[in-house]
C-alpha positions, 0 to 999 in steps of 0.5 A: 500500500502506498503512502498516497493511498493511505493519505487519501484514506486518512484524509477522508476519515479526518474530514468525515469524523472531525470536519463534517460540514466544514470547509476543507479546501484549505487543508493540505496533507501537510497541514498541522491538524493539532495546531489548528484544533482538528485533532485533540486529546479526544479525537486522537483516540478515534484516529488511533482506533481507525488506524489500528482497525483499518491497517491492522497495526498497533500504535505505541504511545511514542507514535502519538506525537507524530500524528499531526498531519495527514502526511505524517500519519500516513508515514507512521502507518507505512512504518508500522506496516513495515514499509 
């Protein structure tokens, strides 16, 4: 699975789960979702659950600080998948 494919899936999840009904055209894969308040301490739990179930991976506490943008999240997933 490519990083681009993962980015698409993660981006769709973020838009549907955290930004439903909001304008998202300004968001890029490199946008810091934590800095703009999209991903917070509660939403990160939903994000982790999505990633673990969708990609059959196990995220560790040390992975959480890297879950800041769609691009970074996709790279974490690829790393966990051995790619």
